[in-house]
C-alpha positions in Angstrom: -21.2 9.7 34.3 -20.7 12.5 32.2 -22.1 12.1 28.7 -19.9 13.3 25.4 -19.8 13.4 22.0 -17.7 13.8 19.2 -18.2 17.2 16.8 -18.7 16.1 13.4 -16.9 19.0 12.2 -13.9 19.5 14.2 -13.5 15.8 15.6 -13.4 17.1 19.3 -14.7 15.7 22.1 -16.8 17.6 24.5 -19.6 17.2 27.3 -23.0 16.6 25.5 -24.7 19.4 27.4 -22.3 21.8 25.9 -23.1 20.4 22.3 -25.7 23.4 21.2 -22.9 26.2 22.2 -19.8 24.1 20.8 -22.0 23.7 17.5 -22.7 27.1 17.2 -19.1 28.3 18.0 -17.9 25.8 15.3 -19.9 27.1 12.6 -18.7 30.7 13.1 -15.3 29.5 12.5 -13.6 28.9 9.0 -11.9 25.6 8.0 -12.1 24.8 11.5 -11.4 21.0 10.2 -8.3 20.5 8.5 -8.8 19.4 5.1 -7.2 16.5 5.2 -9.9 15.2 7.9 -12.6 16.0 5.3 -15.4 13.2 6.0 -15.9 12.2 2.8 -14.4 12.4 -1.1 -16.6 14.8 -2.1 -16.0 17.3 0.7 -12.2 16.8 0.1 -12.6 18.0 -3.6 -14.7 20.7 -3.0 -12.3 21.9 -0.4 -9.2 21.8 -3.2 -11.8 23.4 -5.7 -11.9 20.3 -8.0 -15.3 19.2 -9.7 -16.0 15.9 -8.3 -17.2 15.0 -11.9 -13.2 15.3 -13.0 -12.2 12.3 -11.1 -14.0 10.1 -13.4 -15.0 7.5 -10.4 -18.0 6.8 -8.8 -17.7 9.6 -6.1 -21.0 8.3 -4.4 -19.4 5.1 -4.1 -16.3 6.7 -2.8 -17.9 8.6 -0.2 -19.0 5.6 1.8 -15.2 5.0 2.4 -13.8 6.3 5.6 -11.0 8.6 6.1 -8.2 6.8 7.3 -7.0 9.6 9.3 -10.3 9.8 11.2 -11.0 6.1 12.0 -10.6 6.1 15.7 -9.6 3.4 16.5 -8.3 2.3 13.2 -9.8 -0.9 11.8 -7.9 -4.2 12.0 -5.9 -4.8 8.8 -4.2 -7.8 9.4 -1.5 -8.4 6.8 -2.1 -4.9 5.7 -0.4 -2.2 7.6 -1.0 0.8 6.0 0.5 3.4 8.2 1.6 7.1 8.0 4.3 8.9 9.7 5.5 12.5 10.1 8.9 13.5 8.6 9.2 17.3 10.7 12.5 16.2 12.3 14.1 15.7 8.7 16.0 18.1 6.3 13.5 19.2 3.5 13.5 17.7 0.3 14.1 20.3 -2.8 10.5 21.9 -3.8 8.9 20.8 -7.1 10.4 23.9 -8.8 13.9 22.8 -8.3 13.5 19.2 -9.5 11.6 20.7 -12.8 14.3 23.2 -13.4 16.7 20.0 -13.5 14.4 18.0 -15.6 14.2 20.8 -18.0 18.1 20.6 -18.1 18.7 17.2 -18.5 16.0 16.5 -21.0 17.2 19.4 -23.3 20.5 18.1 -23.1 19.6 14.4 -23.9 20.6 13.1 -20.9 17.5 10.8 -20.5 18.5 8.7 -23.3 20.7 6.6 -21.7 18.7 6.5 -18.3 15.2 4.7 -17.0 13.4 7.7 -17.3 10.1 7.1 -18.5 7.0 9.2 -19.7 3.4 8.1 -19.3 0.3 9.5 -20.9 -2.3 8.1 -18.9 -1.9 4.6 -18.5 0.2 4.4 -22.0 4.2 4.9 -21.9 5.0 7.4 -24.6 8.5 9.3 -25.6 9.6 12.9 -25.2 11.3 14.8 -27.7 14.2 17.1 -26.4 11.7 20.1 -27.1 9.1 18.2 -25.2 11.5 17.8 -22.3 12.1 21.6 -22.5 8.5 22.7 -22.5 6.9 20.3 -20.6 8.5 21.4 -17.0 7.1 25.0 -17.9 3.6 23.5 -18.5 3.5 22.2 -15.0 4.9 25.5 -13.3 2.1 27.2 -15.3 -0.8 25.4 -13.9 -1.7 23.6 -17.3 -4.1 20.6 -17.0 -1.8 17.8 -18.1 -2.0 13.6 -18.5 1.6 13.2 -18.4 3.8 12.2 -15.7 7.4 11.6 -15.5 8.9 8.2 -13.8 12.3 7.7 -12.5 14.0 11.1 -12.7 17.5 11.2 -11.8 17.7 13.9 -9.1 21.2 13.8 -8.4 21.7 17.4 -9.4 19.0 18.9 -7.0 19.2 16.5 -3.9 22.2 16.2 -1.6 23.5 13.3 -0.7 23.1 14.0 3.1 19.4 14.2 2.6 19.1 11.2 0.7 21.0 9.5 3.8 18.6 11.0 6.1 15.5 10.0 4.4 17.0 6.6 3.7 17.4 5.8 7.3 14.3 7.1 8.2 12.3 5.0 5.5 14.2 2.1 6.9 13.4 2.5 10.4 9.7 2.5 9.3 10.1 -0.8 7.7 11.9 -2.0 10.7 9.0 -1.1 12.9 6.4 -2.6 10.3 7.7 -5.8 9.6 9.9 -6.5 12.8 12.8 -8.4 10.8 14.9 -11.0 12.4 17.8 -9.4 11.5 19.3 -6.1 9.3 19.7 -8.5 6.5 16.3 -9.1 6.2 15.0 -6.3 4.6 17.1 -4.3 1.7 16.7 -1.0 0.5 16.6 0.1 -3.0 17.8 3.4 -4.3 15.1 6.3 -4.0 12.6 6.8 -7.1 11.3 10.1 -8.3 8.0 10.6 -9.9 6.5 13.9 -11.0 2.8 13.9 -11.2 1.1 17.2 -12.4 -2.4 18.2 -11.0 -5.4 15.8 -11.5 -3.0 12.9 -13.0 -3.5 9.8 -11.6 -2.4 6.3 -11.0 -5.5 3.7 -11.7 -5.7 0.7 -8.8 -2.8 -1.3 -9.0 -0.4 -3.3 -6.5 3.4 -3.2 -5.7 4.7 -6.4 -5.2 7.3 -4.9 -2.7 6.6 -2.5 0.4 7.7 1.0 -0.2 7.9 4.3 1.8 6.7 7.4 0.0 6.9 11.1 0.7 5.5 13.5 -1.5 6.6 17.3 -2.5 4.8 20.2 -3.8 5.6 23.5 -4.9 7.2 26.0 -2.3 4.4 28.7 -3.4 2.0 26.3 -1.6 3.6 24.6 1.4 0.7 23.7 2.9 -1.7 22.7 0.3 -3.0 18.7 0.0 -0.9 16.9 -2.7 -2.5 13.4 -3.3 -5.7 11.4 -2.8 -5.1 7.5 -1.9 -7.7 5.0 -2.2 -6.3 1.9 -0.3 -7.7 -1.6 0.1 -6.4 -4.2 2.2 -4.0 -7.3 0.5 -7.3 -9.6 1.2 -9.2 -8.2 -1.7 -6.4 -9.3 -4.3 -8.8 -11.6 -5.9 -11.0 -8.6 -6.8 -7.9 -7.0 -8.1 -7.3 -9.5 -10.6 -10.6 -8.6 -12.6 -10.3 -4.7 -11.9 -6.6 -4.0 -12.7 -6.0 -0.7 -14.1 -9.8 0.3 -13.5 -10.7 2.3 -10.4 -14.3 2.5 -11.3 -14.8 -1.5 -11.2 -12.4 -1.7 -8.4 -14.4 0.4 -6.2 -17.6 -1.6 -6.9 -16.2 -4.8 -6.3 -13.6 -4.3 -3.2 -14.4 -4.0 0.4 -13.0 -2.7 3.4 -11.2 0.3 1.8 -10.7 3.6 2.6 -9.3 6.8 1.6 -6.2 9.0 3.0 -5.2 12.6 2.1 -1.3 13.2 2.1 -0.2 16.5 3.4 3.4 17.9 3.0 5.6 16.0 5.6 3.3 12.8 5.3 5.4 9.7 4.7 3.0 6.6 3.7 4.1 3.2 4.3 2.8 1.2 1.4 2.2 -2.7 2.3 3.2 -5.2 -0.6 0.6 -6.8 -2.4 -2.1 -4.2 -1.8 -4.6 -2.8 -4.0 -4.4 1.2 -4.3 -5.1 4.0 -6.7 -3.6 7.7 -6.6 -4.9 11.0 -7.6 -2.7 14.0 -7.8 -4.7 16.9 -5.7 -1.5 19.5 -6.7 1.4 19.5 -8.7 4.0 17.6 -6.9 6.5 14.6 -7.1 7.1 11.8 -5.3 9.9 10.2 -3.4 9.7 7.0 -2.6 12.1 4.0 -1.2 11.3 0.3 -2.5 12.1 -2.5 0.2 13.1 -6.1 -1.0 12.5 -8.7 1.5 14.8 -11.5 1.6 12.4 -13.6 3.9 8.9 -13.5 2.1 7.7 -16.5 3.2 4.8 -15.1 4.7 4.2 -12.9 1.8 4.0 -14.5 -1.8 3.6 -12.7 -4.9 -0.4 -12.0 -5.7 -0.6 -14.9 -8.2 -4.1 -14.1 -9.5 -3.0 -10.6 -10.2 0.7 -11.4 -11.5 -1.0 -13.6 -14.0 -3.2 -10.7 -15.3 -0.4 -8.0 -15.7 2.7 -11.0 -16.4 3.2 -13.9 -18.7 2.5 -16.8 -16.9 6.2 -18.2 -16.7 7.3 -15.3 -15.1 4.7 -15.3 -12.5 5.1 -19.2 -11.6 8.9 -18.4 -11.8 8.4 -15.9 -8.9 6.4 -18.4 -6.8 9.0 -21.0 -7.1 11.6 -18.8 -5.7 9.3 -17.6 -2.9 9.2 -21.9 -2.2 12.7 -21.9 -1.4 12.3 -18.8 0.9 9.5 -20.4 2.7 11.6 -23.5 3.9 14.2 -21.0 5.2 11.9 -18.9 7.0 9.9 -21.9 8.5 13.0 -23.4 9.6 13.8 -20.3 11.8 12.2 -20.0 15.0 12.9 -16.3 15.3 10.8 -16.0 11.8 8.1 -17.8 13.0 7.4 -16.0 15.9 7.3 -12.8 14.2 5.6 -13.8 11.2 3.5 -16.9 11.4 0.1 -14.9 11.5 1.0 -13.2 8.0 1.9 -16.3 6.7 -1.1 -18.3 7.6 -3.3 -15.4 6.0 -1.3 -15.1 2.9 -1.3 -18.5 2.0 -4.8 -19.1 2.6 -5.4 -16.6 -0.1 -2.8 -18.0 -2.3 -3.2 -21.7 -2.0 -6.5 -21.8 -3.8 -5.2 -19.7 -6.6 -2.6 -22.5 -7.3 -5.6 -24.9 -7.6 -7.6 -22.5 -9.7 -5.0 -22.5 -12.4 -4.4 -26.3 -12.3 -0.7 -26.1 -10.7 -1.2 -29.2 -9.0 2.9 -29.6 -8.9 3.2 -26.3 -7.1 0.6 -26.8 -4.3 1.6 -30.1 -3.6 5.1 -28.5 -2.9 3.4 -26.1 -0.7 1.9 -28.9 1.1 5.2 -30.7 1.6 7.0 -27.7 3.1 3.8 -27.1 5.3 3.7 -30.9 6.5 7.6 -31.1 7.0 7.0 -28.1 9.5 3.9 -29.6 11.4 6.0 -33.0 11.5 9.1 -31.2 12.9 7.3 -29.3 15.6 4.9 -32.0 16.5 2.4 -29.2 16.3 0.4 -27.1 13.7 1.2 -23.4 14.0 -1.8 -22.9 11.8 -4.0 -24.7 14.0 -2.9 -22.8 17.3 -3.5 -19.4 15.6 -7.3 -19.9 14.7 -7.7 -21.6 18.1 -8.1 -25.0 16.9 -7.4 -28.3 18.4 -4.7 -30.4 16.3 -5.6 -34.2 15.5 -3.4 -36.6 17.2 -0.3 -38.4 15.3 0.7 -35.4 13.4 4.1 -36.9 12.4 1.9 -39.6 10.5 -0.8 -37.5 8.9 1.3 -34.3 8.5 0.6 -33.8 4.7 -3.0 -34.3 5.0 -3.5 -32.0 7.7 -1.5 -29.2 5.8 -3.7 -30.0 2.8 -6.5 -29.9 4.7 -6.0 -26.2 5.9 -4.4 -25.1 2.2 -7.8 -26.5 0.7 -9.8 -24.6 3.2 -11.4 -28.0 5.0 -10.1 -26.4 8.4 -11.3 -22.9 9.5 -8.5 -20.8 8.9 -9.1 -17.2 7.8 -12.1 -14.9 8.1 -11.6 -13.3 5.0 -14.6 -10.8 5.4 -12.6 -9.0 8.0 -9.3 -10.0 7.3 -8.1 -11.5 10.5 -7.6 -14.6 11.8 -10.8 -16.1 13.1 -11.1 -18.2 16.2 -12.8 -21.6 15.6 -14.4 -23.7 18.4 -12.8 -26.4 20.0 -13.6 -30.2 19.4 -15.3 -31.7 22.1 -13.3 -34.8 23.5 
């Protein structure tokens, strides 16, 4: 059998006996490795002409994260399907310059006063005067280092409805491929959002409760420039996010199983709900994204530990109460159970202890009741089936006790170290 090796520079596979010749040939070529395939964050910043110290995060720790593009095969991220897709078949979105001209014009006329457009300086919301609305786009085009970003830009003047429909259909197809809805009504697409991010601005570590499909567009003068650096973690790390929200430096010290990704022009990223991430702008660009509301979120409850950190307790618990209603409807559907039962198991295995941790015994009992009802109706426990555990007999009598054992972690459930369902040994008869 012929031995092979993978070149660390160009990532191509070749025969081991040709390794010295291949390395010599690779060393003579300039930029053999595409910039998005950089082996580390430090190498990426160097290629982009960015001082690693400007990042402000612990780069030595970041350098231990693998590049999502270069992991073959990709690591198993159950319930956290970070994926990217090419959009080469779609008509192009307008370049950054067109959007900035529109922003300058609308801001000068005061059209943002009654819209949702927002300006953030770092992590703090601020307001722009008409004069600042006129000057800020110019400063971005001139390449000035800015800390301000503009959210929720009304870009109707520069983007055609046909383009919006093409990208909306594409985003809807991406969501359907990932989440496998049991019907078209399970996923509702929201109007597109626009976010303008000057070079070196950032969004510190956070999560989005709803899944999103995101494209990024840069200036026309740099059609092939890398646009954004994404730091990604699976949803099983939400318990760490609660103590490091908005603090990426702390997050990279506490979270495990992360990776990074370089977004290039034409890349669309599917951002799963409830997954921690941070974003750094490598070039002046704007984000075009569609948020999706999932009508059946039975398997994907709000991240209670995090929601309590950033919202009022009443709002966070209200969302959970609503999710319980959807949970009952979802578990009553055989199609839903077949498509989403494993995601349900992992989500609630992480969420249930949070309810007990904040003394929400009533909500925890409600969850036990819902899962117990499912067990009694089906005379089996899908949770046990998924982990390879043999159910006790008389589930119709002990359904609630059985469900509570799962939710309290007394029955093997989810291996949180690797974020996947663990096979437990069967009991001996």
